[in-house]
C-alpha positions as CSV (number, residue, x, y, z in Angstrom):
1,M,-9.8,86.3,-51.1
2,V,-10.7,83.4,-48.9
3,V,-14.2,83.2,-47.5
4,V,-14.6,81.5,-44.1
5,P,-18.2,81.3,-42.8
6,V,-18.7,80.4,-39.2
7,I,-21.7,78.1,-39.0
8,S,-23.6,76.0,-36.5
9,S,-26.5,73.5,-36.5
10,K,-28.1,75.0,-33.4
11,G,-28.2,78.3,-31.5
12,G,-26.4,79.0,-28.3
13,V,-23.1,77.5,-29.2
14,G,-21.2,80.8,-29.2
15,K,-20.8,81.0,-33.0
16,T,-20.7,84.8,-33.1
17,T,-18.1,84.9,-30.3
18,V,-16.0,82.4,-32.3
19,A,-16.3,84.5,-35.5
20,A,-15.4,87.7,-33.8
21,N,-12.4,86.4,-31.9
22,L,-11.1,84.6,-35.0
23,A,-11.4,87.8,-37.0
24,T,-9.4,89.9,-34.5
25,T,-6.8,87.2,-34.0
26,L,-6.3,86.7,-37.7
27,A,-5.9,90.5,-38.1
28,A,-3.3,90.4,-35.3
29,R,-1.4,87.9,-37.4
30,G,-1.1,90.5,-40.1
31,R,-3.9,89.4,-42.3
32,Q,-6.5,91.8,-43.8
33,V,-9.9,90.7,-42.5
34,L,-13.4,91.7,-43.5
35,A,-16.0,90.5,-41.0
36,I,-19.5,90.2,-42.4
37,D,-22.5,89.9,-40.3
38,L,-25.0,87.8,-42.3
39,D,-27.2,87.2,-39.2
40,P,-30.4,89.4,-38.8
41,Q,-29.6,89.5,-35.0
42,N,-26.9,92.1,-36.0
43,A,-24.9,91.0,-33.0
44,L,-21.3,90.9,-34.4
45,R,-21.1,94.6,-33.9
46,F,-21.2,94.1,-30.1
47,H,-17.9,92.1,-30.4
48,L,-16.1,94.1,-33.0
49,A,-17.5,97.6,-33.6
50,N,-15.7,100.6,-32.1
51,D,-19.2,102.1,-31.7
52,P,-21.9,99.4,-31.8
53,R,-24.6,102.1,-31.9
54,G,-23.3,103.3,-35.2
55,C,-24.1,100.0,-36.9
56,E,-27.8,100.5,-37.3
57,E,-27.4,100.6,-41.1
58,G,-25.2,98.1,-42.9
59,L,-25.4,95.2,-45.3
60,V,-29.2,95.3,-46.0
61,A,-29.2,99.0,-46.6
62,A,-26.2,98.8,-49.0
63,A,-27.7,95.8,-50.8
64,S,-30.9,97.8,-51.4
65,G,-28.9,100.8,-52.7
66,Q,-29.8,103.0,-49.7
67,L,-26.2,103.3,-48.6
68,P,-22.9,103.0,-50.5
69,W,-20.9,99.9,-49.6
70,T,-18.0,101.9,-48.5
71,Q,-20.1,103.7,-45.9
72,A,-21.7,100.4,-44.8
73,M,-18.2,99.0,-43.9
74,R,-16.7,100.3,-40.7
75,P,-13.3,100.2,-39.0
76,A,-13.4,97.8,-36.1
77,H,-11.2,96.4,-33.3
78,G,-7.7,95.2,-34.2
79,G,-7.8,96.5,-37.8
80,V,-10.8,94.4,-38.8
81,V,-13.2,95.9,-41.3
82,L,-16.8,95.2,-40.2
83,L,-19.8,95.0,-42.4
84,P,-22.8,94.8,-40.0
85,F,-26.1,93.3,-41.0
86,G,-27.9,96.4,-39.8
87,T,-31.1,96.8,-37.7
88,V,-34.1,96.1,-39.9
89,D,-37.8,95.6,-39.3
90,D,-39.6,92.4,-40.2
91,E,-40.8,93.6,-43.6
92,R,-37.3,94.6,-44.8
93,Q,-35.9,91.4,-43.5
94,I,-38.5,89.3,-45.3
95,G,-37.9,91.3,-48.5
96,F,-34.2,90.8,-48.3
97,E,-34.6,87.1,-47.7
98,H,-36.8,86.9,-50.7
99,D,-34.2,88.6,-52.8
100,L,-31.5,86.2,-51.6
101,S,-33.7,83.2,-52.4
102,R,-34.1,84.5,-56.0
103,H,-30.3,85.2,-56.4
104,P,-28.5,82.1,-54.8
105,G,-25.1,83.5,-55.7
106,W,-25.7,87.0,-54.4
107,L,-23.0,87.0,-51.7
108,A,-20.3,85.4,-53.9
109,D,-21.1,87.9,-56.7
110,T,-21.1,90.9,-54.4
111,L,-17.8,89.9,-52.9
112,A,-16.3,89.5,-56.3
113,R,-17.5,93.0,-57.2
114,F,-15.7,94.5,-54.2
115,G,-12.3,93.8,-55.8
116,L,-10.8,92.7,-52.5
117,P,-7.1,91.9,-52.2
118,A,-6.2,88.3,-53.0
119,D,-4.9,87.6,-49.5
120,M,-7.9,89.0,-47.7
121,L,-9.8,86.8,-45.3
122,V,-13.6,87.2,-45.2
123,V,-15.1,85.9,-42.0
124,V,-18.9,85.5,-42.2
125,D,-21.2,85.2,-39.2
126,T,-24.4,83.3,-40.0
127,P,-27.6,82.4,-38.2
128,P,-27.8,78.8,-36.8
129,G,-29.4,76.0,-38.8
130,P,-30.7,75.8,-42.4
131,T,-31.5,79.3,-43.6
132,V,-31.2,81.3,-46.8
133,Y,-28.3,83.1,-45.2
134,L,-26.4,79.9,-44.6
135,Q,-27.0,78.9,-48.2
136,Q,-25.5,82.1,-49.4
137,A,-22.5,81.7,-47.1
138,L,-21.8,78.1,-48.1
139,R,-22.1,78.9,-51.8
140,A,-19.3,81.5,-51.4
141,A,-17.3,79.5,-48.8
142,D,-13.7,78.3,-49.3
143,L,-13.5,76.7,-45.9
144,S,-16.3,76.4,-43.3
145,V,-15.7,76.7,-39.6
146,I,-18.4,74.7,-37.7
147,A,-18.9,75.7,-34.0
148,V,-20.2,73.0,-31.7
149,L,-20.6,72.5,-27.9
150,A,-19.4,69.3,-26.2
151,D,-23.0,68.3,-25.4
152,A,-25.4,65.7,-26.7
153,G,-27.6,68.3,-28.4
154,S,-24.8,69.7,-30.6
155,F,-23.6,66.2,-31.5
156,A,-27.1,65.1,-32.5
157,T,-27.8,68.1,-34.7
158,L,-24.4,68.1,-36.5
159,P,-25.7,66.1,-39.4
160,I,-28.1,68.9,-40.2
161,V,-25.3,71.4,-41.0
162,E,-23.2,68.7,-42.5
163,R,-25.9,68.0,-45.1
164,M,-25.9,71.7,-46.0
165,V,-22.2,71.6,-46.5
166,D,-22.5,68.5,-48.6
167,K,-25.1,70.1,-50.8
168,Y,-23.5,73.5,-51.4
169,C,-19.8,73.0,-51.0
170,R,-18.3,69.6,-51.3
171,S,-18.7,69.1,-55.0
172,R,-16.6,72.3,-55.7
173,A,-12.9,71.6,-56.6
174,D,-11.8,74.8,-54.8
175,Y,-13.5,73.9,-51.5
176,R,-11.1,73.3,-48.7
177,G,-13.4,71.4,-46.4
178,S,-14.8,71.9,-42.9
179,A,-13.0,72.7,-39.7
180,Y,-14.5,72.3,-36.3
181,V,-14.2,74.4,-33.1
182,I,-15.6,72.9,-29.9
183,N,-16.6,75.8,-27.7
184,Q,-17.2,76.3,-24.0
185,V,-15.4,73.1,-22.9
186,D,-15.5,72.5,-19.2
187,P,-13.3,69.5,-18.3
188,G,-14.8,69.5,-14.8
189,Q,-18.2,68.4,-16.1
190,R,-18.3,64.6,-16.6
191,L,-20.8,64.6,-19.5
192,N,-19.0,67.5,-21.1
193,H,-15.7,65.5,-20.8
194,D,-17.2,62.4,-22.3
195,V,-18.8,64.1,-25.2
196,L,-15.6,66.0,-25.9
197,A,-13.7,62.7,-26.1
198,V,-16.2,61.3,-28.6
199,L,-16.0,64.5,-30.7
200,R,-12.2,64.6,-30.6
201,A,-12.1,61.0,-31.9
202,R,-14.7,61.5,-34.7
203,L,-13.7,65.0,-35.9
204,Q,-10.0,64.4,-36.4
205,P,-8.2,65.7,-38.5
206,E,-10.8,68.4,-39.1
207,L,-10.7,69.6,-35.5
208,L,-9.1,73.1,-35.3
209,G,-9.2,73.1,-31.5
210,V,-11.3,73.7,-28.4
211,L,-12.3,76.9,-26.6
212,H,-12.4,76.3,-22.8
213,L,-15.1,77.8,-20.7
214,D,-13.5,81.0,-19.5
215,V,-15.1,84.0,-17.8
216,S,-12.8,86.3,-19.7
217,V,-14.9,85.7,-22.8
218,S,-18.1,87.1,-21.3
219,E,-16.2,89.9,-19.5
220,A,-14.5,90.9,-22.8
221,L,-18.0,91.1,-24.5
222,A,-19.3,93.2,-21.7
223,S,-16.3,95.5,-22.2
224,A,-16.9,95.5,-26.0
225,L,-13.4,94.1,-26.6
226,P,-11.9,91.0,-28.2
227,V,-10.7,88.5,-25.6
228,Q,-7.1,88.8,-26.9
229,R,-7.1,92.4,-26.0
230,Y,-9.1,92.2,-22.8
231,A,-7.3,89.3,-21.3
232,P,-4.3,88.4,-23.4
233,L,-2.9,85.8,-20.9
234,S,-6.3,84.0,-20.4
235,Q,-6.9,80.4,-21.4
236,A,-9.5,81.6,-24.0
237,A,-6.9,83.9,-25.6
238,E,-4.5,81.0,-25.9
239,D,-7.2,78.8,-27.3
240,V,-8.1,81.3,-30.0
241,S,-4.5,81.8,-31.0
242,V,-4.0,78.1,-31.5
243,I,-7.3,77.8,-33.5
244,A,-6.3,80.8,-35.7
245,D,-2.9,79.4,-36.4
246,R,-4.3,76.1,-37.4
247,L,-6.9,77.8,-39.6
248,L,-4.2,79.7,-41.4
249,A,-2.3,76.5,-42.0
250,R,-5.4,74.9,-43.5
251,I,-5.9,77.9,-45.8
252,A,-2.3,77.7,-46.9
253,A,-2.4,74.0,-47.6
254,P,-3.4,72.8,-51.1
255,A,-7.1,72.2,-51.5
256,P,-7.9,68.4,-51.4
257,S,-9.2,66.8,-54.5
258,P,-13.0,66.4,-54.9
259,S,-12.5,62.6,-55.1
260,S,-11.6,62.6,-51.5
261,A,-15.0,64.3,-51.2
262,H,-14.0,66.2,-48.0
263,A,-16.4,63.8,-46.4
264,S,-16.8,64.7,-42.8
265,P,-16.0,62.2,-40.1
266,L,-19.6,62.2,-39.1
267,R,-20.8,61.6,-42.6
268,Q,-18.3,58.7,-43.0
269,E,-19.5,57.3,-39.7
270,T,-23.1,57.3,-40.7
271,T,-22.5,55.7,-44.1
272,R,-20.5,52.7,-42.7
C-alpha cells in the first residue's frame, strides 16, 4: 500500500482536480486505487462519484461508528474506490478535528486495519495549508504530490507546506520525497511563463510535470467525468498521463536514504 496525499500551500490551485485525475489515470494503468477525501468540502465526489448525491455520508460517519467502512466506500469512475468525506455540520466537523488532534496517527492506523493489497495506491485529497487533516495525511504519506500554480502567490507560500513535509515526513526512512505538479499553465501569459521557468529550474528533479490550462478540465467536471474519459485527446489528458507515469516510476524506484534528507529544492535554496 502506497499513500500519496495531494497537498497545497494555498487554495485555488486545482488540488482536488489533480487528485481526481491522477486517481482515474492510475486506475487506467491497471493499479488498484482508493481515493480518500480528507477535505471537509467533500468535493472529490463531484469528480469521481458515479452518483455525487449518494456521498452525503462517508469517512466521518464511518470513523464515528455510524456507518460500516465497507458502506462508506463507493465504486467510482474508472474502477476507483472512493471514500468521500461526507457532508457534516460544523459541530460534527469540530468534534472530528478534535479527535484527529488527539490521535495523530489515526489515518495511518485506520488504513493499516483495512488490510489493503500491497500494491494498492491510496490517493488522499486534503485541504490547503496547515490543518489537522494535512498532518494526518503527511504522517501516513509515502510520497507527497504538491500542487502549485505558476504564479507569485504559489511560489511565495510553498515554504509553508514544505515546512509541514519537513516536520512530518522527511525523517522517516520509508518516505520517498515530494513531487510537484504545476497546474493551469498558460504559456501565453508572460508572468505565468516567467514564474514557470523559475519553478522548473528550482523544482527539478522533483517536478512530475505541468498541467496546461485547458477548457476540457472544467467541461469534464461539469459532466462529472474524468478528463481522460471526457476528452481523451486533449492536452490536459496527455499531461495527466505523463504525470501519472512519472509518479509510478517514482513509486517503483528505491526510497532515497534519509541522509539525503529529501531536502526540497526550495528548502536547499533558502539555506544557502
